[in-house]
Backbone bond lengths (Angstrom), bond angles and torsions (degrees), N, CA, C in turn:
res aa  C-N    CA-C-N  psi(-1)  N-CA   C-N-CA  omega(-1)  CA-C   N-CA-C  phi
1 M - - - 1.480 - - 1.496 105.59 -
2 S 1.387 115.20 134.38 1.440 118.29 179.53 1.516 114.61 -71.55
3 D 1.315 118.85 145.83 1.389 122.52 177.14 1.465 116.08 -80.87
4 D 1.421 113.49 -6.70 1.448 117.23 -178.97 1.532 112.06 -68.24
5 I 1.304 115.73 136.92 1.413 125.72 177.96 1.500 110.95 -103.30
6 I 1.292 120.40 122.89 1.484 122.54 176.30 1.547 108.40 -89.28
7 D 1.347 114.17 123.25 1.427 119.78 178.16 1.482 106.93 -90.14
8 L 1.432 117.84 101.43 1.410 120.50 179.85 1.544 115.35 -60.34
9 D 1.342 113.87 -32.41 1.435 121.44 -177.38 1.520 108.75 -66.63
10 A 1.279 120.72 -19.77 1.479 123.41 -179.21 1.467 115.29 -92.80
11 R 1.375 116.99 0.23 1.414 118.71 180.00 1.492 107.87 -74.24
12 P 1.410 117.19 153.39 1.486 120.75 175.69 1.559 110.23 -55.89
13 R 1.301 112.81 139.96 1.431 118.65 -178.63 1.555 108.83 -127.64
14 T 1.393 118.42 125.77 1.401 123.09 174.90 1.419 115.49 -93.84
15 A 1.307 117.40 132.46 1.475 122.81 -179.18 1.508 108.55 -123.79
16 F 1.374 116.22 135.79 1.419 122.59 167.83 1.477 105.13 -94.38
17 V 1.330 115.21 117.12 1.535 123.69 179.03 1.515 109.82 -97.10
18 M 1.299 114.48 107.88 1.474 119.54 -174.10 1.543 112.87 -103.74
19 A 1.366 112.33 111.91 1.422 121.13 178.98 1.521 120.02 -68.49
20 G 1.284 118.28 153.51 1.459 119.05 169.89 1.466 111.28 -78.17
21 G 1.376 115.97 168.60 1.448 118.19 -179.29 1.497 113.10 159.63
22 A 1.344 121.69 21.15 1.420 118.39 173.00 1.499 115.23 56.71
23 T 1.259 120.75 -135.62 1.486 125.32 179.87 1.498 112.75 -66.41
24 R 1.333 117.51 -16.11 1.500 121.75 173.66 1.522 110.21 -62.76
25 G 1.323 115.21 -17.77 1.503 120.40 -175.07 1.500 110.12 -60.13
26 A 1.360 122.94 -22.27 1.425 124.41 -177.40 1.538 109.79 -54.29
27 S 1.236 118.43 -31.55 1.520 124.39 -177.57 1.524 111.41 -64.46
28 Q 1.384 117.67 -21.96 1.470 122.81 -179.51 1.507 109.38 -71.29
29 V 1.342 119.39 -27.93 1.463 127.43 -178.86 1.576 106.98 -58.84
30 G 1.345 115.97 -49.87 1.456 116.83 -177.70 1.470 110.87 -71.71
31 M 1.272 118.12 -31.73 1.492 119.17 177.65 1.524 111.26 -64.06
32 L 1.258 116.59 -44.84 1.509 123.10 179.00 1.457 111.57 -65.73
33 Q 1.329 121.32 -30.52 1.391 124.41 177.13 1.557 109.26 -72.71
34 A 1.249 117.58 -45.49 1.442 120.44 175.60 1.517 113.24 -61.75
35 L 1.328 121.03 -41.20 1.451 120.96 177.79 1.559 109.10 -69.02
36 T 1.260 120.95 -38.22 1.421 119.97 178.53 1.469 113.82 -70.77
37 E 1.292 121.94 -33.68 1.404 128.92 174.44 1.525 109.41 -54.31
38 R 1.324 118.50 -43.65 1.353 123.89 -176.88 1.594 114.98 -87.11
39 G 1.240 113.92 6.57 1.485 118.86 179.57 1.532 117.64 76.29
40 I 1.338 116.40 19.70 1.459 125.82 178.97 1.412 107.62 -88.29
41 R 1.351 116.47 109.88 1.441 120.71 179.78 1.561 112.52 -116.84
42 A 1.253 116.54 141.84 1.499 121.41 -177.77 1.503 106.50 -82.17
43 D 1.338 114.59 142.48 1.477 123.46 165.74 1.554 111.87 -80.69
44 L 1.327 112.72 -28.66 1.502 121.68 174.95 1.420 111.79 -149.01
45 V 1.345 118.49 158.23 1.446 121.73 -179.01 1.507 104.04 -127.60
46 V 1.337 114.61 130.11 1.558 117.36 -176.83 1.601 100.36 -128.11
47 G 1.372 112.49 116.29 1.371 118.16 -176.02 1.637 116.31 -131.50
48 T 1.319 110.09 145.21 1.515 116.48 174.10 1.521 112.27 -111.75
49 S 1.302 113.30 124.66 1.543 124.44 175.81 1.507 109.15 54.10
50 I 1.336 120.64 -115.55 1.489 121.29 -173.46 1.610 104.85 -64.43
51 G 1.293 117.73 -29.11 1.471 117.83 174.68 1.497 111.28 -62.74
52 A 1.306 119.94 -35.02 1.395 125.34 -178.21 1.580 107.42 -69.98
53 L 1.318 118.60 -39.61 1.345 122.80 -179.31 1.536 110.11 -69.30
54 N 1.306 118.51 -52.95 1.492 121.34 172.11 1.479 112.54 -54.37
55 G 1.271 118.27 -38.61 1.472 125.88 178.72 1.526 111.47 -63.55
56 A 1.403 115.52 -39.37 1.404 118.97 179.75 1.537 112.24 -67.83
57 C 1.289 115.91 -39.29 1.537 120.15 175.70 1.506 110.38 -63.50
58 Y 1.317 119.77 -40.08 1.425 125.16 178.70 1.554 109.23 -67.01
59 A 1.359 116.59 -51.50 1.440 123.69 -177.43 1.526 113.32 -60.03
60 E 1.305 114.73 -30.81 1.428 123.85 176.85 1.514 113.76 -66.32
61 T 1.273 115.83 -48.64 1.541 126.92 -176.58 1.464 107.76 -139.22
62 P 1.315 122.52 80.64 1.418 124.20 -178.87 1.485 116.88 -81.85
63 T 1.417 111.21 64.23 1.426 120.02 -178.04 1.614 107.74 -138.45
64 L 1.288 114.18 164.84 1.466 117.00 172.77 1.413 113.68 -59.60
65 A 1.364 122.92 -36.05 1.387 125.37 177.12 1.497 110.96 -66.67
66 G 1.302 118.54 -40.14 1.446 119.91 175.31 1.574 112.75 -64.59
67 L 1.380 117.98 -34.94 1.381 123.17 176.20 1.456 115.47 -68.27
68 E 1.377 115.21 -29.65 1.490 119.68 174.15 1.469 109.89 -63.57
69 R 1.377 121.76 -37.95 1.462 124.72 179.83 1.556 105.44 -69.17
70 L 1.240 121.81 -40.88 1.504 125.09 -179.02 1.566 107.53 -63.16
71 E 1.393 115.38 -39.29 1.529 119.22 -177.86 1.587 107.03 -63.94
72 E 1.391 117.53 -39.59 1.415 124.27 -176.90 1.573 107.92 -63.93
73 L 1.305 116.64 -38.69 1.441 121.18 -178.33 1.493 109.03 -60.61
74 W 1.240 116.71 -39.33 1.518 119.48 -177.41 1.473 110.79 -77.98
75 Y 1.321 120.19 -19.38 1.448 118.23 -175.55 1.552 109.39 -85.29
76 E 1.285 118.41 -24.01 1.445 122.25 179.92 1.555 111.48 -134.88
77 P 1.361 121.22 57.84 1.362 123.66 177.18 1.516 112.40 -77.51
78 P 1.328 119.52 145.18 1.499 122.28 179.64 1.472 109.46 -81.59
79 R 1.352 116.13 77.54 1.440 123.18 -178.95 1.521 113.91 -49.14
80 G 1.394 114.26 -41.99 1.432 115.56 -179.29 1.487 114.29 -68.51
81 D 1.274 120.67 -23.67 1.404 125.68 174.12 1.536 114.20 -77.43
82 I 1.269 115.55 -45.07 1.376 121.41 -174.65 1.542 111.71 -70.95
83 F 1.388 113.15 -51.11 1.482 121.25 174.21 1.574 104.97 -102.30
84 S 1.294 117.09 81.46 1.480 118.08 -176.52 1.524 108.33 -80.62
85 L 1.338 114.30 87.07 1.433 124.08 -176.85 1.535 113.45 -78.70
86 S 1.290 118.10 50.68 1.503 121.70 179.11 1.519 108.80 -81.09
87 A 1.351 115.92 123.02 1.430 119.50 178.66 1.519 114.02 -61.43
88 R 1.321 112.00 -32.96 1.512 116.95 -179.80 1.556 109.75 -67.26
89 S 1.440 116.72 -49.19 1.424 118.19 -178.85 1.534 111.93 -69.35
90 I 1.293 117.89 -34.12 1.501 118.27 176.08 1.534 112.80 -62.54
91 A 1.343 114.19 -43.70 1.401 120.60 -178.99 1.560 107.67 -66.81
92 R 1.367 121.14 -40.64 1.352 117.21 177.40 1.408 117.10 -65.74
93 N 1.405 119.48 -36.73 1.455 124.98 177.34 1.594 112.97 -61.57
94 I 1.394 110.75 -42.74 1.438 118.63 177.25 1.573 111.02 -64.48
95 R 1.317 111.95 -49.45 1.539 117.29 -179.29 1.559 114.12 -58.34
96 T 1.317 113.18 -36.29 1.476 116.93 -173.78 1.533 109.97 -93.27
97 R 1.418 114.56 4.35 1.444 125.30 177.90 1.617 109.69 47.15
98 R 1.261 112.48 57.71 1.483 117.38 175.83 1.470 113.89 -81.30
99 G 1.305 118.19 -12.28 1.490 121.54 178.51 1.487 114.76 89.89
100 Y 1.322 115.71 6.48 1.468 121.04 176.61 1.539 110.27 -150.53
101 V 1.296 114.19 158.45 1.447 118.02 -179.31 1.486 119.71 -101.42
102 L 1.369 115.50 -22.52 1.499 124.43 -178.46 1.478 111.60 -122.72
103 D 1.356 109.89 137.35 1.441 116.26 171.37 1.508 112.82 -71.83
104 N 1.301 123.31 157.07 1.366 127.80 -179.18 1.547 114.66 -106.51
105 R 1.322 112.45 11.94 1.512 112.94 -176.96 1.454 115.32 -67.78
106 G 1.374 114.90 -36.31 1.477 116.01 176.46 1.513 114.04 -66.23
107 L 1.325 116.61 -39.58 1.430 122.59 173.36 1.539 113.09 -59.14
108 R 1.402 112.02 -46.23 1.461 118.26 -178.46 1.502 110.48 -56.60
109 D 1.425 111.62 -50.13 1.449 115.07 -179.96 1.536 115.93 -59.93
110 W 1.365 111.69 -40.69 1.527 116.98 179.01 1.600 106.99 -59.99
111 I 1.236 118.49 -49.29 1.552 125.62 -179.55 1.565 104.33 -52.95
112 R 1.295 113.36 -53.94 1.500 114.16 -172.45 1.466 117.31 -65.42
113 V 1.370 114.59 -28.53 1.502 121.92 178.05 1.551 111.94 -71.15
114 N 1.402 109.28 -40.54 1.485 115.27 -169.47 1.572 113.19 -100.37
115 T 1.271 117.30 5.71 1.459 119.34 176.53 1.581 107.37 -127.45
116 T 1.226 118.56 117.84 1.476 122.49 -174.83 1.533 111.54 -94.28
117 V 1.267 119.51 -14.86 1.413 121.18 -176.50 1.632 106.61 -93.35
118 E 1.382 110.69 118.41 1.489 114.96 -169.97 1.558 114.14 -76.79
119 R 1.325 115.66 -32.40 1.402 122.66 -176.98 1.506 114.00 -118.54
120 L 1.283 117.80 136.70 1.549 121.23 -179.47 1.512 112.31 -54.27
121 E 1.285 117.90 -39.58 1.563 119.86 -177.51 1.463 112.74 -67.38
122 D 1.384 119.77 -8.79 1.418 119.23 -177.00 1.598 113.96 -102.90
123 F 1.327 114.95 6.85 1.511 118.62 176.98 1.498 107.88 -67.67
124 A 1.399 115.14 149.71 1.531 122.61 173.29 1.409 110.40 -53.88
125 I 1.387 117.81 -41.98 1.473 120.83 -178.17 1.583 102.33 -121.45
126 P 1.372 114.66 130.42 1.485 117.84 -178.34 1.602 112.40 -49.56
127 L 1.318 114.40 123.84 1.529 122.17 -179.64 1.535 107.22 -104.44
128 H 1.276 116.51 135.20 1.499 122.71 173.67 1.497 105.52 -130.50
129 A 1.261 116.89 120.84 1.379 126.21 177.81 1.505 113.89 -104.95
130 V 1.359 119.75 130.41 1.421 126.18 -171.98 1.556 111.14 -101.46
131 A 1.260 117.32 120.72 1.421 127.88 175.87 1.515 108.89 -114.43
132 T 1.339 116.44 -177.45 1.531 120.05 178.70 1.496 106.74 -129.60
133 D 1.296 118.48 133.52 1.433 125.05 171.76 1.572 106.11 -68.32
134 A 1.337 116.81 122.88 1.503 122.84 -170.71 1.566 106.43 -68.07
135 T 1.361 116.60 -28.36 1.469 122.60 -173.50 1.480 111.67 -82.00
136 T 1.310 116.72 -52.51 1.451 123.28 -177.87 1.531 117.84 -90.83
137 R 1.432 112.57 -19.83 1.485 119.49 176.69 1.626 105.67 69.15
138 R 1.287 119.00 25.59 1.396 121.19 173.55 1.558 113.54 -102.94
139 P 1.231 118.20 153.06 1.501 122.04 -176.55 1.533 107.31 -66.69
140 V 1.385 117.00 141.66 1.466 120.37 172.04 1.584 102.89 -125.47
141 V 1.360 108.01 130.80 1.488 113.40 -177.62 1.534 105.96 -100.23
142 L 1.302 117.22 121.65 1.549 123.37 -177.09 1.511 103.31 -105.07
143 S 1.301 113.81 116.14 1.450 122.97 -176.80 1.532 118.97 -118.13
144 A 1.363 114.88 -1.06 1.470 119.89 -179.33 1.541 104.03 -158.05
145 G 1.354 114.13 157.41 1.430 121.29 173.99 1.568 112.82 111.84
146 D 1.290 116.35 -166.60 1.449 121.04 -172.36 1.561 108.06 -65.16
147 T 1.437 111.68 129.83 1.446 118.61 -173.23 1.623 108.89 -72.80
148 V 1.361 117.20 -43.62 1.436 118.03 -178.68 1.495 111.79 -59.14
149 Q 1.394 117.16 -52.67 1.465 122.60 -178.73 1.503 109.83 -56.15
150 T 1.329 118.13 -43.20 1.439 124.60 -177.81 1.571 112.36 -63.03
151 L 1.227 118.78 -43.74 1.446 126.62 -179.34 1.566 109.04 -70.34
152 L 1.320 116.93 -40.86 1.446 120.17 173.57 1.439 112.92 -62.23
153 A 1.364 121.35 -40.15 1.480 122.81 179.93 1.572 109.11 -67.81
154 S 1.327 116.34 -42.35 1.450 121.27 177.71 1.498 114.33 -58.17
155 S 1.388 113.45 -26.91 1.564 114.58 -170.85 1.570 108.52 -121.47
156 A 1.392 114.72 24.53 1.468 121.43 177.79 1.522 110.79 -78.60
157 I 1.383 117.94 73.90 1.409 117.00 -179.17 1.522 115.60 -54.06
158 P 1.353 117.96 123.55 1.494 118.06 -177.29 1.452 114.38 -57.54
159 G 1.362 114.92 127.86 1.435 120.93 174.80 1.563 109.74 86.90
160 V 1.317 117.21 -9.81 1.459 120.02 175.53 1.456 116.78 -108.88
161 F 1.412 113.59 -48.04 1.484 120.25 173.24 1.505 109.94 -115.20
162 P 1.378 118.92 154.85 1.397 120.21 178.04 1.557 114.44 -64.86
163 S 1.304 117.70 147.30 1.438 117.62 174.46 1.667 110.30 -70.70
164 I 1.291 110.92 165.10 1.479 117.61 -179.22 1.525 111.03 -121.82
165 T 1.280 117.83 133.27 1.411 123.58 -178.39 1.498 115.07 -98.66
166 I 1.332 121.04 113.12 1.449 125.22 -177.91 1.462 109.22 -125.31
167 D 1.294 119.44 124.77 1.516 124.46 179.65 1.479 112.45 55.85
168 G 1.379 115.30 34.27 1.492 122.13 175.42 1.596 113.50 83.67
169 A 1.315 114.25 -0.72 1.492 120.50 -179.75 1.563 108.86 -100.85
170 E 1.369 118.18 130.09 1.427 121.48 177.86 1.638 103.24 -85.70
171 L 1.285 110.26 124.13 1.397 114.72 -173.73 1.523 111.83 -121.95
172 I 1.431 115.26 139.77 1.591 121.97 176.97 1.493 107.40 -121.86
173 D 1.259 110.67 -175.17 1.498 119.13 -175.69 1.491 114.30 -54.30
174 G 1.314 118.58 135.33 1.456 124.11 -175.40 1.469 112.00 -66.16
175 G 1.401 118.93 -18.12 1.432 121.43 176.42 1.413 115.00 -63.44
176 A 1.341 118.12 -18.52 1.534 122.39 -179.99 1.498 110.60 -71.38
177 S 1.358 120.26 -14.19 1.439 122.44 -170.66 1.558 108.16 -136.75
178 A 1.298 122.46 -34.89 1.486 124.03 -171.18 1.560 104.45 -149.00
179 D 1.191 120.16 67.01 1.527 122.34 -176.27 1.570 107.97 -63.10
180 V 1.341 117.13 -37.47 1.469 122.35 173.42 1.457 104.04 -115.70
181 P 1.423 118.30 94.50 1.501 120.61 -167.73 1.507 117.06 -77.44
182 V 1.300 114.53 60.01 1.511 122.21 179.93 1.547 106.45 -68.14
183 G 1.294 117.68 -53.47 1.492 122.78 -177.25 1.552 111.65 -51.92
184 P 1.364 115.10 -49.61 1.528 114.48 177.26 1.515 113.28 -61.83
185 A 1.293 118.19 -34.66 1.507 121.38 -177.35 1.564 109.51 -66.90
186 V 1.338 115.14 -46.59 1.418 118.60 178.81 1.594 111.02 -65.36
187 G 1.287 112.94 -38.12 1.535 121.21 174.96 1.482 108.86 -53.55
188 L 1.424 118.76 -39.15 1.404 124.16 -176.23 1.501 113.96 -80.22
189 G 1.335 113.10 1.01 1.514 117.22 172.68 1.653 113.61 101.23
190 A 1.333 115.27 10.53 1.439 116.64 174.90 1.447 116.44 -70.23
191 T 1.310 117.40 137.58 1.484 119.65 -176.72 1.525 103.85 -114.81
192 T 1.254 125.70 -23.68 1.405 126.68 177.11 1.541 109.41 -123.19
193 L 1.328 119.93 123.54 1.463 122.98 -172.76 1.635 108.38 -117.60
194 Y 1.244 116.71 126.78 1.421 122.56 164.02 1.533 107.09 -106.71
195 V 1.299 111.58 108.33 1.441 122.74 -177.21 1.545 110.72 -85.02
196 L 1.313 120.90 122.00 1.408 120.08 179.47 1.588 103.47 -110.82
197 P 1.334 115.37 100.79 1.470 117.93 -177.59 1.548 109.36 -90.32
198 T 1.310 112.31 -179.64 1.503 116.23 -177.31 1.559 107.58 -129.70
199 T 1.304 116.12 7.12 1.465 120.99 178.84 1.550 107.21 -133.01
200 P 1.382 111.92 135.98 1.484 115.50 -176.59 1.551 111.56 -76.55
201 D 1.296 111.07 155.12 1.477 123.12 176.33 1.541 112.13 -79.28
202 T 1.304 118.69 57.28 1.457 121.21 175.77 1.434 110.36 -126.69
203 G 1.364 112.56 170.86 1.499 116.71 -177.28 1.487 108.09 -95.72
204 E 1.335 119.35 13.43 1.398 121.19 176.63 1.558 109.52 -78.14
205 A 1.317 114.11 130.02 1.501 119.86 -175.95 1.637 106.27 -75.08
206 P 1.308 112.87 143.08 1.453 117.74 179.23 1.517 108.57 -73.92
207 S 1.301 116.32 168.37 1.440 122.33 -179.70 1.573 109.35 -62.82
208 L 1.281 114.42 162.85 1.489 118.39 -178.09 1.541 112.28 -61.61
209 L 1.331 114.56 -35.18 1.468 116.14 -179.68 1.544 112.99 -70.23
210 W 1.311 115.37 -33.33 1.539 118.04 173.69 1.535 108.92 -69.89
211 Q 1.294 116.20 -37.79 1.540 118.71 -178.17 1.488 106.99 -58.76
212 V 1.351 115.32 -45.31 1.485 119.05 -177.17 1.473 111.15 -66.45
213 L 1.368 119.68 -38.05 1.443 120.23 178.89 1.486 112.18 -69.06
214 D 1.378 115.31 -39.35 1.424 115.54 178.36 1.569 112.98 -72.38
215 R 1.182 118.88 -25.83 1.466 124.60 173.16 1.569 111.71 -67.64
216 V 1.269 114.87 -35.62 1.560 121.61 173.93 1.529 107.14 -54.28
217 F 1.314 117.59 -42.84 1.492 122.52 -177.67 1.497 113.76 -83.21
218 G 1.309 117.91 -6.32 1.449 120.24 168.41 1.595 111.33 77.40
219 Q 1.258 115.68 13.53 1.541 119.78 -178.96 1.454 108.74 -163.15
220 P 1.318 117.72 152.15 1.477 120.45 177.54 1.601 107.44 -67.32
221 A 1.282 112.97 147.08 1.441 120.31 178.65 1.504 111.24 -66.60
222 A 1.324 116.09 -18.98 1.493 116.34 -176.40 1.506 110.15 -101.34
223 A 1.369 117.89 17.54 1.494 118.91 174.43 1.476 112.81 -51.41
224 A 1.326 118.58 169.26 1.419 126.79 177.71 1.598 108.57 85.18
225 V 1.335 114.57 84.16 1.450 116.72 -179.54 1.447 111.56 -106.33
226 P 1.400 116.01 158.23 1.485 118.35 -179.74 1.539 111.45 -61.35
227 A 1.260 113.39 141.33 1.511 121.86 178.63 1.511 106.07 -160.60
228 D 1.364 117.93 175.34 1.436 119.80 -179.38 1.461 116.76 -70.18
229 H 1.226 121.29 129.05 1.455 126.49 171.51 1.511 107.88 -158.37
230 P 1.349 115.10 98.22 1.503 117.14 -175.05 1.395 113.97 -54.72
231 G 1.405 117.42 138.84 1.441 121.96 172.80 1.480 116.98 88.76
232 V 1.342 119.16 -3.46 1.424 122.94 177.69 1.603 110.52 -117.13
233 T 1.283 116.79 123.67 1.421 121.04 176.84 1.465 111.49 -107.55
234 I 1.362 116.23 130.30 1.476 120.67 -173.91 1.608 109.76 -123.79
235 H 1.213 109.93 135.33 1.504 120.12 174.65 1.564 104.89 -117.61
236 R 1.326 120.07 112.12 1.448 120.11 176.06 1.460 108.06 -100.72
237 L 1.427 119.91 110.05 1.387 120.58 -178.19 1.531 111.51 -72.16
238 P 1.351 120.20 150.01 1.393 120.40 179.43 1.486 111.29 -76.31
239 A 1.365 114.63 151.96 1.456 123.44 178.67 1.532 113.43 -121.13
240 P 1.328 120.02 140.97 1.421 120.27 176.18 1.485 115.85 -77.68
241 R 1.323 116.76 169.03 1.476 120.23 178.78 1.507 110.92 -67.86
242 P 1.303 117.22 131.00 1.546 118.51 177.23 1.422 116.55 -81.11
243 D 1.338 118.46 169.84 1.351 124.65 167.63 1.470 110.76 -60.72
244 A 1.403 115.78 154.31 1.433 119.01 -176.97 1.534 115.17 -77.44
245 N 1.380 118.93 -15.66 1.347 129.44 -178.99 1.488 112.84 -101.59
246 P 1.344 120.11 112.71 1.500 122.57 -179.95 1.501 119.03 -62.07
247 T 1.391 113.87 -17.80 1.453 119.38 -179.39 1.577 114.00 -101.58
248 S 1.421 113.84 0.43 1.372 115.09 -173.68 1.534 114.75 -100.02
249 F 1.266 120.08 136.93 1.497 123.15 178.71 1.502 111.01 -106.69
250 R 1.340 118.57 18.64 1.477 118.24 -179.09 1.540 114.29 -71.76
251 S 1.302 116.08 -17.22 1.426 118.05 178.69 1.577 117.61 -100.09
252 S 1.342 109.84 14.90 1.534 114.67 -172.01 1.532 108.66 -66.68
253 R 1.286 122.31 -42.41 1.504 124.95 175.61 1.481 112.83 -53.27
254 R 1.369 116.66 -47.94 1.430 122.26 -179.34 1.416 113.33 -66.54
255 L 1.394 116.94 -40.50 1.454 120.91 178.72 1.531 112.37 -64.05
256 V 1.315 114.55 -42.52 1.498 115.68 179.27 1.519 110.28 -63.39
257 A 1.342 115.59 -49.53 1.502 115.59 179.70 1.369 116.80 -59.50
258 E 1.354 114.83 -46.25 1.484 114.65 -176.33 1.619 111.89 -71.59
259 S 1.311 119.61 -34.06 1.405 120.53 177.52 1.485 114.69 -68.32
260 L 1.384 114.34 -31.63 1.498 117.87 171.64 1.422 112.60 -68.60
261 A 1.271 123.75 -39.68 1.405 123.87 -179.65 1.567 110.02 -71.15
262 M 1.330 116.42 -37.67 1.464 120.80 179.23 1.543 114.66 -68.89
263 A 1.401 110.83 -40.19 1.462 115.86 176.50 1.523 113.15 -67.58
264 R 1.392 117.67 -36.46 1.405 117.75 174.88 1.518 117.57 -56.95
265 A 1.409 105.79 -43.56 1.467 115.38 -177.98 1.529 109.56 -66.59
266 Y 1.325 118.00 -39.78 1.442 122.38 -179.36 1.563 110.82 -64.93
267 L 1.319 115.18 -48.68 1.463 118.49 -178.14 1.567 111.67 -67.22
268 D 1.291 118.92 -27.03 1.373 121.21 172.50 1.572 115.81 -56.86
269 E 1.404 109.07 -31.65 1.465 118.96 -173.69 1.536 107.67 -94.75
270 V 1.244 124.09 -9.08 1.472 125.76 -167.43 1.477 109.93 -60.84
271 P 1.370 125.68 -38.05 1.393 125.30 179.30 1.613 110.40 -60.10
272 A 1.297 115.08 -27.54 1.505 116.36 -175.60 1.439 110.20 -96.22
273 R 1.364 120.97 -2.87 1.421 119.37 -177.13 1.536 109.42 -85.64
274 A 1.315 114.57 144.28 1.409 117.38 168.35 1.531 116.68 -67.95
275 E 1.214 122.13 148.50 1.436 122.41 -177.00 1.455 109.48 -67.03
276 A 1.346 119.29 134.12 1.415 125.43 174.97 1.494 109.51 -108.67
277 T 1.280 116.53 142.90 1.502 117.17 -179.78 1.544 105.95 -124.03
278 L 1.372 112.06 162.34 1.434 121.15 -174.18 1.467 113.16 -124.18
279 D 1.298 114.00 138.20 1.417 121.30 173.27 1.531 115.92 -81.29
280 L 1.245 118.82 136.78 1.440 117.11 178.81 1.600 111.81 -75.37
281 R 1.324 114.42 81.56 1.410 120.74 178.52 1.549 113.41 -84.20
282 D 1.288 115.76 -17.28 1.506 112.90 179.17 1.541 107.77 -82.37
283 P 1.290 115.87 149.67 1.459 119.36 -178.62 1.538 108.82 -57.74
284 R 1.299 122.12 155.34 1.427 123.86 171.98 1.460 112.61 -61.95
285 P 1.410 118.48 124.34 1.472 116.81 -171.12 1.555 109.24 -76.63
286 V 1.288 111.27 162.17 1.538 119.38 172.37 1.490 104.06 -93.80
287 R 1.324 116.32 131.81 1.444 120.70 174.66 1.463 112.97 -88.37
288 V 1.336 121.55 132.71 1.507 126.49 176.28 1.516 104.79 -115.13
289 G 1.263 116.27 115.49 1.452 119.34 -173.04 1.493 113.40 -87.85
290 S 1.258 119.56 6.99 1.448 123.01 179.67 1.503 110.43 -120.76
291 R 0.877 126.45 134.21 1.387 133.08 -176.50 1.555 105.79 80.88
292 C 14.117 113.12 165.82 1.455 120.99 158.87 1.347 102.66 -94.72
293 G 6.377 163.13 81.67 1.424 124.85 -12.96 1.476 100.49 158.72
294 L 1.374 125.77 149.55 1.440 89.50 178.32 1.472 115.33 -136.73
295 R 1.194 119.56 57.64 1.482 115.10 172.98 1.606 104.67 -141.51
């Protein structure tokens, strides 16, 4: 018997890094399909907001059949339930100074119906959802515990949905601290990253509504740019142009189809691409050891 000891923790680890982006998240479905077609499988999934919800569906059933189900969810989402724009409830929430304008009951029910894994630690592929500590504004990585509560925390858009308290910490949308959670992924030991963004790498300015939403989070949704960081390989998949309305799902079919074609073309060129590395520009995340979104 050999005396050599294999350090399993030292093996290369592939992470799918799922950015936030509300209804722009439909584009991640096509990206996941392209990756799965080519046999590229994640060792871990790190997602923020809608990226966490898409990531949960993938991590539960990481197959093309599972992604077909996720695709259907995007084609017929209950917009009125997720964004319950009731004048009466909005007025009540504003009048009582609750700090948010929309209830999350519809979103909670939708997550509960479409995600069958009750706890994060039971997913087929380890799932890590990123939220933000409302007090410190630092990213919080949720790696175990109740799935529904975790996804609600990761997608609790400040001022829109109520914050979620987990282990005594008040948590809001992960986009406020790590909209593209590269730092948390590397902190979890990932050495190869496939970043699934929700904004295109173009100079075209987003619509006014998207600019307002991104301003709420205090940083561009496309933050996290390639830079030198030895030992980390990054592949940032291309994203198509989103619909101008952050609450509209009418472009979901187009986004899925375009992102699938763009991701296939990108992955066909990957062997010829020079390795890109990424700097850890996100703050070091806080790990919370206890405990299938919309930002």
